[in-house]
C-alpha positions in Angstrom: 105.2 112.6 68.6 102.8 113.7 71.3 102.4 117.1 69.6 101.8 115.4 66.3 99.1 113.3 67.8 97.4 116.4 69.3 97.5 118.2 66.0 96.2 115.2 64.1 93.4 114.7 66.6 92.2 118.2 67.1 93.0 119.8 63.7 92.2 116.9 61.4 90.0 114.7 63.5 92.3 111.7 63.0 95.4 110.3 64.6 97.9 107.5 64.6 96.1 104.6 66.4 99.1 103.1 68.2 100.9 106.4 69.1 99.0 107.2 72.3 99.6 103.7 73.8 103.2 103.8 72.7 103.7 107.3 74.3 102.1 106.1 77.6 104.3 103.1 77.7 107.4 105.1 76.9 106.4 107.6 79.7 106.1 104.8 82.2 109.4 103.3 81.2 111.1 106.7 81.4 109.6 107.3 84.9 110.8 103.9 86.1 114.3 104.3 84.7 114.4 107.7 86.3 113.3 106.1 89.6 116.2 103.7 89.4 118.6 106.5 88.7 117.2 108.5 91.6 117.6 105.6 93.9 121.2 105.1 92.7 122.0 108.8 93.2 120.2 108.9 96.6 118.0 111.8 95.5 114.9 110.6 97.2 113.5 112.7 100.0 115.2 112.2 103.4 115.0 114.0 106.7 118.5 115.4 107.3 118.0 117.3 110.5 117.3 114.3 112.8 120.5 112.4 112.1 122.5 115.5 112.9 120.9 115.9 116.3 121.2 112.3 117.6 124.2 110.4 118.9 125.9 107.9 116.5 124.3 104.8 118.0 120.8 106.3 117.6 121.7 107.4 114.1 122.8 103.9 113.2 119.5 102.5 114.5 117.5 105.0 112.5 119.5 104.2 109.4 118.9 100.5 109.9 115.1 100.9 110.5 114.8 103.2 107.4 116.8 100.7 105.3 114.7 97.7 106.5 111.5 99.5 105.8 112.6 100.5 102.3 113.8 97.0 101.6 110.5 95.5 102.7 108.6 97.9 100.5 110.9 97.2 97.5 110.7 93.5 97.9 106.9 93.7 98.2 106.8 95.7 94.9 109.1 93.1 93.3 106.9 90.2 94.4 103.8 92.0 93.3 105.2 93.0 89.9 106.4 89.5 89.1 103.0 88.2 90.1 101.2 90.7 87.8 103.6 90.0 84.9 103.0 86.2 85.3 99.2 86.8 85.5 99.0 88.9 82.3 101.2 86.4 80.6 99.0 83.4 81.6 95.8 85.1 80.4 97.6 85.9 77.2 96.5 89.5 77.3 97.1 91.5 74.2 97.6 95.3 74.1 94.5 96.7 72.3 96.4 99.3 70.3 99.9 97.9 69.9 98.8 94.3 69.2 101.6 92.7 71.3 101.4 90.7 74.4 100.9 93.1 77.4 103.6 91.3 79.4 106.4 92.7 77.2 106.0 96.3 78.1 105.3 95.4 81.7 108.5 93.4 82.2 110.3 96.7 82.9 108.5 96.9 86.3 110.1 93.7 87.8 113.4 94.7 86.3 113.4 98.1 87.8 112.3 96.9 91.3 115.0 94.2 91.2 117.6 97.0 90.4 116.2 99.1 93.3 116.5 96.1 95.6 120.1 95.5 94.6 120.9 99.1 95.2 119.5 99.0 98.7 121.3 95.7 99.5 124.5 97.4 98.4 123.6 100.3 100.6 123.0 97.9 103.5 126.5 96.5 103.0 128.0 100.0 103.0 126.1 100.9 106.2 127.4 97.7 107.8 130.9 99.1 107.3 130.0 102.6 108.7 126.7 102.3 110.6 126.7 105.9 112.0 126.8 107.6 108.6 124.8 110.9 108.7 123.8 110.8 105.1 124.1 107.1 103.9 123.0 107.8 100.4 125.6 110.5 99.7 128.3 108.4 101.6 127.4 105.3 99.6 130.0 105.6 96.8 132.7 106.7 99.2 131.9 103.7 101.5 132.0 101.2 98.7 135.2 102.5 97.2 137.5 103.3 100.2 139.7 100.7 101.6 140.4 100.3 105.4 143.5 102.2 106.5 145.4 99.2 107.9 144.9 96.8 104.8 146.5 94.0 106.8 149.6 95.9 107.9 150.9 95.4 111.4 151.1 98.5 113.6 
């Protein structure tokens, strides 16, 4: 569709009036959905050398500080995105090219940040179970699915 718009614009001096706005909206949605997937997979950048060099207690403290900072940032983005969505809904802003209320395409932002917050809360629960994990993101699934060895048995 983007190629069609370029050809129409530069070859025929015309275009589809709503296509550019639709493509920008779709690109933003794809980026945000990709961000949620990246957070879920733990594929964001992380310094791996430092946790390998420090003792387990320091590693646990570093993981906790990193997780708290990330949670604070995600909750700030969540608050800000809800505030912005409510604002554009209150002023009844209409998209100039699509002709719909602007709040509808922007609702993806609070949804995505809520999913990211949920992911980091689950990661916090996993780190609570094994605080000295070297790579908490890669250990996340294993920590959430494994059961303790004793499972209530008497030894």
